RODO-2510 file (C-alpha; in nm, 4 decimals, decimal comma):
residues 258
     n   res          X          Y          Z
     1     x    -1,0372    -2,0752    -0,5747
     2     x    -0,9729    -2,1452    -0,2097
     3     x    -0,7411    -1,9546     0,0221
     4     x    -0,6990    -2,1659     0,3360
     5     x    -0,3842    -1,9883     0,4579
     6     x    -0,5301    -1,6427     0,4045
     7     x    -0,8717    -1,7299     0,5469
     8     x    -0,6996    -1,8522     0,8617
     9     x    -0,5619    -1,4986     0,9032
    10     x    -0,8829    -1,3164     0,8057
    11     x    -1,1937    -1,5345     0,8428
    12     x    -1,4078    -1,2634     0,6773
    13     x    -1,2088    -1,2875     0,3534
    14     x    -1,4215    -1,3456     0,0413
    15     x    -1,2879    -1,4405    -0,3009
    16     x    -1,4464    -1,2925    -0,6135
    17     x    -1,3753    -1,4531    -0,9531
    18     x    -1,3882    -1,1108    -1,1165
    19     x    -1,4728    -0,7606    -0,9993
    20     x    -1,4321    -0,4103    -1,1303
    21     x    -1,2579    -0,2850    -0,8181
    22     x    -1,2245    -0,4557    -0,4819
    23     x    -1,2079    -0,1143    -0,3145
    24     x    -1,5287     0,0046    -0,4806
    25     x    -1,7112    -0,3189    -0,4083
    26     x    -1,6086    -0,3228    -0,0435
    27     x    -1,6965     0,0447    -0,0080
    28     x    -2,0421    -0,0175    -0,1527
    29     x    -2,0993    -0,3059     0,0860
    30     x    -1,9840    -0,0936     0,3790
    31     x    -2,2272     0,1809     0,2781
    32     x    -2,5098    -0,0762     0,2844
    33     x    -2,4044    -0,1983     0,6281
    34     x    -2,3006    -0,5393     0,4971
    35     x    -1,9472    -0,5414     0,6356
    36     x    -1,7670    -0,5325     0,9653
    37     x    -1,4160    -0,4657     1,0888
    38     x    -1,1574    -0,6769     0,9019
    39     x    -1,3928    -0,7740     0,6203
    40     x    -1,1918    -0,8314     0,3028
    41     x    -1,2343    -0,9024    -0,0686
    42     x    -0,9736    -1,0585    -0,2970
    43     x    -0,9616    -1,1304    -0,6686
    44     x    -0,7079    -1,2305    -0,9322
    45     x    -0,9130    -1,0540    -1,2025
    46     x    -0,9786    -0,6879    -1,1333
    47     x    -1,1168    -0,5294    -1,4505
    48     x    -1,1514    -0,1652    -1,3452
    49     x    -0,8880    -0,1112    -1,0807
    50     x    -0,7714     0,2334    -0,9853
    51     x    -0,4354     0,3608    -0,8732
    52     x    -0,3466     0,6813    -0,6948
    53     x    -0,4709     1,0129    -0,8344
    54     x    -0,7461     0,8357    -1,0283
    55     x    -0,5119     0,6453    -1,2597
    56     x    -0,6313     0,3250    -1,4222
    57     x    -0,4697     0,0123    -1,2826
    58     x    -0,4603    -0,2755    -1,5329
    59     x    -0,3186    -0,6226    -1,4792
    60     x    -0,3398    -0,9502    -1,6761
    61     x    -0,6082    -1,1794    -1,5252
    62     x    -0,4708    -1,4494    -1,2992
    63     x    -0,1219    -1,3007    -1,2725
    64     x    -0,1767    -1,0599    -0,9856
    65     x    -0,4020    -1,0311    -0,6873
    66     x    -0,5969    -0,7337    -0,5605
    67     x    -0,7202    -0,7305    -0,2025
    68     x    -0,9134    -0,4742     0,0006
    69     x    -0,9439    -0,4831     0,3780
    70     x    -1,1867    -0,2776     0,5869
    71     x    -1,0311    -0,1366     0,9030
    72     x    -1,2968     0,0096     1,1286
    73     x    -1,1479     0,0584     1,4755
    74     x    -1,4111     0,1761     1,7196
    75     x    -1,2090     0,4479     1,8897
    76     x    -0,9676     0,5702     1,6210
    77     x    -0,9671     0,9362     1,5243
    78     x    -0,9685     1,0568     1,1670
    79     x    -0,6076     1,1665     1,2163
    80     x    -0,5004     0,8206     1,3288
    81     x    -0,6635     0,6620     1,0234
    82     x    -0,4216     0,8660     0,8106
    83     x    -0,1468     0,6207     0,9075
    84     x    -0,3370     0,3191     0,7697
    85     x    -0,2054     0,3590     0,4105
    86     x     0,1537     0,3619     0,5367
    87     x     0,0814     0,0621     0,7589
    88     x    -0,0503    -0,1185     0,4507
    89     x     0,2615    -0,0285     0,2547
    90     x     0,4891    -0,1434     0,5350
    91     x     0,2966    -0,4713     0,5601
    92     x     0,3380    -0,5370     0,1876
    93     x     0,7071    -0,4461     0,1935
    94     x     0,7676    -0,6937     0,4746
    95     x     0,5631    -0,9639     0,3003
    96     x     0,7503    -0,9195    -0,0275
    97     x     1,0838    -0,9201     0,1523
    98     x     0,9987    -1,2619     0,2909
    99     x     0,9170    -1,3967    -0,0562
   100     x     1,2265    -1,2867    -0,2494
   101     x     1,5840    -1,3755    -0,1651
   102     x     1,8711    -1,1262    -0,1506
   103     x     1,6687    -0,8449    -0,3024
   104     x     1,6440    -0,4846    -0,1911
   105     x     1,2776    -0,4388    -0,0992
   106     x     1,1593    -0,0994     0,0175
   107     x     0,8575     0,1247     0,0609
   108     x     0,8312     0,4267    -0,1679
   109     x     0,6282     0,6975     0,0028
   110     x     0,3378     0,6911     0,0328
   111     x     0,2349     0,3446    -0,0791
   112     x     0,4362     0,1708    -0,3498
   113     x     0,6587    -0,1282    -0,2808
   114     x     0,9722    -0,1704    -0,4893
   115     x     1,2247    -0,4452    -0,5512
   116     x     1,5612    -0,3030    -0,6567
   117     x     1,3827     0,0216    -0,7400
   118     x     1,1132    -0,1416    -0,9564
   119     x     0,7470    -0,1356    -0,8533
   120     x     0,5985    -0,4707    -0,7598
   121     x     0,3005    -0,3507    -0,5558
   122     x     0,0785    -0,0477    -0,5249
   123     x    -0,1691     0,0410    -0,2548
   124     x    -0,4716     0,2675    -0,2516
   125     x    -0,6485     0,3533     0,0729
   126     x    -0,9826     0,5300     0,0898
   127     x    -1,1988     0,6561     0,3721
   128     x    -1,5434     0,5081     0,4036
   129     x    -1,8184     0,7700     0,3950
   130     x    -1,8318     0,9481     0,7295
   131     x    -1,4664     0,8795     0,8057
   132     x    -1,5467     0,5969     1,0465
   133     x    -1,3291     0,3427     0,8673
   134     x    -1,0676     0,3072     0,5967
   135     x    -1,0344     0,0556     0,3159
   136     x    -0,6761    -0,0482     0,2472
   137     x    -0,6484    -0,1803    -0,1070
   138     x    -0,3371    -0,3518    -0,2384
   139     x    -0,2262    -0,5123    -0,5618
   140     x     0,0740    -0,7400    -0,6041
   141     x     0,2357    -0,8484    -0,9316
   142     x     0,2816    -1,2230    -0,9045
   143     x     0,3564    -1,3946    -1,2376
   144     x     0,3505    -1,1100    -1,4907
   145     x     0,6053    -1,1684    -1,7687
   146     x     0,8410    -0,8926    -1,8775
   147     x     0,6491    -0,8108    -2,1955
   148     x     0,3272    -0,7768    -1,9939
   149     x     0,4539    -0,5212    -1,7429
   150     x     0,2473    -0,2006    -1,7340
   151     x     0,5545     0,0284    -1,7212
   152     x     0,9295     0,0098    -1,7692
   153     x     0,9801     0,0616    -1,3961
   154     x     0,7632    -0,2332    -1,2877
   155     x     0,8477    -0,5903    -1,1985
   156     x     0,6836    -0,9053    -1,0624
   157     x     0,7714    -1,1702    -0,8080
   158     x     0,8261    -1,4156    -1,0952
   159     x     1,0810    -1,1869    -1,2591
   160     x     1,2578    -1,1499    -0,9226
   161     x     1,2997    -1,5245    -0,8843
   162     x     0,9959    -1,6080    -0,6701
   163     x     0,6751    -1,7826    -0,7685
   164     x     0,4594    -1,8240    -0,4562
   165     x     0,0980    -1,9309    -0,4766
   166     x    -0,1625    -1,6576    -0,4539
   167     x    -0,2667    -1,7924    -0,1152
   168     x     0,0866    -1,7906     0,0255
   169     x     0,1641    -1,4364    -0,0937
   170     x    -0,1730    -1,3072     0,0220
   171     x    -0,1469    -1,4737     0,3628
   172     x     0,1980    -1,3218     0,4171
   173     x     0,0596    -0,9747     0,3468
   174     x    -0,2507    -1,0202     0,5628
   175     x    -0,0400    -1,1568     0,8490
   176     x     0,1858    -0,8507     0,8382
   177     x    -0,1100    -0,6117     0,8023
   178     x    -0,3037    -0,7512     1,0975
   179     x     0,0113    -0,7709     1,3094
   180     x     0,0956    -0,4059     1,2458
   181     x    -0,2659    -0,3075     1,3094
   182     x    -0,2579    -0,4839     1,6474
   183     x     0,0691    -0,3035     1,7269
   184     x    -0,0901     0,0292     1,6333
   185     x    -0,3984    -0,0507     1,8420
   186     x    -0,1847    -0,1470     2,1427
   187     x    -0,0086     0,1870     2,1125
   188     x    -0,3354     0,3759     2,1349
   189     x    -0,3373     0,4564     1,7616
   190     x    -0,0332     0,6762     1,8201
   191     x     0,2226     0,6206     1,5429
   192     x     0,5135     0,7370     1,7569
   193     x     0,4224     0,5594     2,0805
   194     x     0,3390     0,2343     1,8996
   195     x     0,6655     0,2308     1,7061
   196     x     0,4841     0,2395     1,3718
   197     x     0,6374     0,5729     1,2689
   198     x     0,9932     0,4496     1,3223
   199     x     0,9179     0,1204     1,1480
   200     x     0,7847     0,2990     0,8398
   201     x     1,0812     0,5375     0,8316
   202     x     1,3229     0,2449     0,8509
   203     x     1,1659     0,0768     0,5463
   204     x     1,1116     0,3903     0,3370
   205     x     1,3535     0,4273     0,0459
   206     x     1,2280     0,7786    -0,0277
   207     x     1,3972     0,9254     0,2792
   208     x     1,7337     1,0688     0,1850
   209     x     1,6559     1,0686    -0,1880
   210     x     1,6310     1,3599    -0,4254
   211     x     1,2709     1,3729    -0,5376
   212     x     1,0191     1,5475    -0,7547
   213     x     0,6791     1,5829    -0,5895
   214     x     0,3753     1,6602    -0,8028
   215     x     0,1088     1,8063    -0,5765
   216     x    -0,2666     1,7538    -0,6334
   217     x    -0,3105     2,1158    -0,7482
   218     x    -0,0458     2,0813    -1,0168
   219     x     0,2483     2,2465    -0,8398
   220     x     0,5836     2,0710    -0,8197
   221     x     0,8514     2,0537    -0,5545
   222     x     1,2100     1,9529    -0,6298
   223     x     1,4220     1,8730    -0,3304
   224     x     1,5495     1,6144    -0,0850
   225     x     1,3181     1,3946     0,1206
   226     x     1,4336     1,4487     0,4782
   227     x     1,1975     1,2267     0,6785
   228     x     0,8360     1,1289     0,7420
   229     x     0,6814     1,3405     1,0157
   230     x     0,4664     1,2177     1,3020
   231     x     0,1508     1,2702     1,0943
   232     x     0,2781     1,0474     0,8125
   233     x     0,3622     1,3378     0,5807
   234     x     0,6751     1,3427     0,3677
   235     x     0,9098     1,6254     0,4663
   236     x     1,0964     1,7652     0,1653
   237     x     1,3702     2,0275     0,1745
   238     x     1,2745     2,2512    -0,1153
   239     x     1,5562     2,3291    -0,3602
   240     x     1,3933     2,6622    -0,4415
   241     x     1,4262     2,8226    -0,0994
   242     x     1,5591     2,5639     0,1441
   243     x     1,2313     2,5459     0,3356
   244     x     1,0862     2,2227     0,4701
   245     x     0,7645     2,1282     0,2928
   246     x     0,5307     1,8810     0,4642
   247     x     0,3532     1,6872     0,1905
   248     x     0,0296     1,5099     0,2844
   249     x    -0,0515     1,3900    -0,0680
   250     x     0,1451     1,3900    -0,3890
   251     x     0,3052     1,1830    -0,6622
   252     x     0,6714     1,1241    -0,5805
   253     x     0,9448     1,0405    -0,8292
   254     x     1,2897     0,9350    -0,7115
   255     x     1,5445     1,1316    -0,9120
   256     x     1,8603     0,9545    -1,0217
   257     x     2,0746     1,2564    -1,0906
   258     x     2,1131     1,6126    -0,9693
***
């Protein structure tokens, strides 16, 4: 399979017919010194994909794509790399918005993209050993039929009235991702100064919603998502005591009712 549109955006893009995980494969190559900044792997058959919190990520072969991009800026701090997952999510939200007509597309903190509240894309970002780079992995549901959806709160571009080629959808995402990266770089890897923080907040459907946050240690927070702070953390007003909790990592559910 050839990706002329996408390869024009990222010349170091390589297509794999099948792979367990694009993130794992790219990470292994990076560890062996076989990659450089903006190296990328893409497949339409990922057999051992992983979602957030170690969850399995399964998709029918040929009906989705999974892509991983290595971002290895020479002068970025570890703290500035923490914004890369949100940049990836924003890039996918913008790409999807351009592919579907008259649909409400939004980013769900930290890195899901939804159409009308249904998940169409998930992202998983991981630091490369040593913290010198980050791999931004993304999956997008392209032509999955309704009876093939992994959950009742998922959707696909096909089900939302769009059926772009893999190359077109991928190129739209990579164009947005590289454009936002350049913006972040020009702003000195400062999310506020570069405008990235405001851009993410504007696209984030979690802000203003009542949420349940399941923290990595097992604790839960029920409250209202107030904003995303300048470090990329979700700020939740805790129902229990009214305090503002700054959440760096957690599984967020949008609650429909009080």
